[in-house]
C-alpha positions as CSV (number, residue, x, y, z in Angstrom):
1,M,11.0,3.1,-1.1
2,G,9.5,5.5,-3.9
3,E,11.2,2.9,-6.3
4,A,9.4,-0.1,-4.5
5,F,6.4,1.4,-4.1
6,G,6.4,2.2,-8.5
7,E,6.9,-1.1,-9.3
8,R,4.1,-2.4,-7.4
9,P,2.2,-4.5,-9.7
10,G,-1.1,-2.5,-8.9
11,H,0.4,0.9,-10.2
12,A,-0.4,0.3,-13.9
13,W,0.0,4.0,-14.9
14,L,3.8,3.9,-13.8
15,N,3.8,0.1,-15.0
16,G,3.4,1.0,-18.4
17,T,0.4,-1.6,-19.2
18,G,-0.4,-1.7,-22.8
19,D,3.3,-0.9,-23.3
20,A,4.7,-4.0,-23.0
21,G,8.8,-3.9,-22.7
22,Y,8.9,-0.1,-22.6
23,H,8.4,1.0,-18.8
24,T,10.9,-0.9,-17.3
25,S,12.5,-1.1,-13.5
26,E,15.7,0.7,-15.4
27,R,12.9,3.5,-16.9
28,I,11.3,3.8,-13.6
29,D,14.6,4.5,-11.8
30,Q,15.7,6.6,-13.9
31,L,12.5,8.7,-13.5
32,L,12.1,8.9,-9.8
33,A,15.7,10.0,-10.1
34,I,13.7,13.3,-11.4
35,W,13.5,15.2,-8.2
36,P,9.9,16.9,-8.8
37,I,8.7,13.7,-9.9
38,Y,9.8,11.9,-7.5
39,S,8.8,13.9,-4.4
40,E,5.2,14.0,-5.9
41,I,4.9,10.5,-6.2
42,D,6.2,10.4,-2.5
43,E,3.5,12.8,-1.8
44,R,0.4,11.5,-3.0
45,Y,1.3,8.0,-2.9
46,V,3.9,6.9,-0.7
47,T,3.8,8.9,2.2
48,P,-0.3,8.3,2.7
49,A,0.1,4.5,2.2
50,L,2.9,5.1,5.7
51,V,0.6,6.8,7.6
52,V,-2.5,4.1,7.1
53,S,0.1,1.6,7.8
54,A,1.6,3.2,11.0
55,E,-2.3,3.9,12.3
56,K,-2.9,0.0,11.8
57,N,0.1,-1.1,13.1
58,G,-1.1,-0.7,17.2
59,L,-4.4,-2.7,16.6
60,S,-4.6,-5.9,16.8
61,N,-8.1,-8.8,16.9
62,G,-9.9,-6.8,20.0
63,P,-11.1,-9.3,22.9
64,N,-14.2,-7.7,22.8
65,G,-15.4,-9.1,20.0
66,T,-15.0,-6.1,17.4
67,S,-12.5,-8.3,14.6
68,E,-13.4,-11.1,12.6
69,G,-10.2,-12.5,13.7
70,A,-10.8,-12.4,17.5
71,P,-12.4,-15.0,20.0
72,N,-16.0,-15.2,20.3
73,T,-16.6,-14.0,23.9
74,A,-20.5,-14.0,23.7
75,E,-22.4,-17.3,24.6
76,D,-25.0,-18.4,22.0
77,A,-28.5,-16.9,21.9
78,P,-31.1,-19.2,22.6
79,S,-32.8,-20.9,20.0
């Protein structure tokens, strides 16, 4: 999981913005093979992302109109 997270384009600090060609997938894998580094990345980024994802897992568009994607349940207001 950490390896896939490290290759996400939104994480320029790990992908090496400005160092074109230097920070490759292989180098990221080598970096994450070092347990203390992997553990820190997992603890600071991967685990919190999974917790947020799990919290959203049971939520869906509510029929009471609290979500933009839910069907409208209220009648239109008179003009």
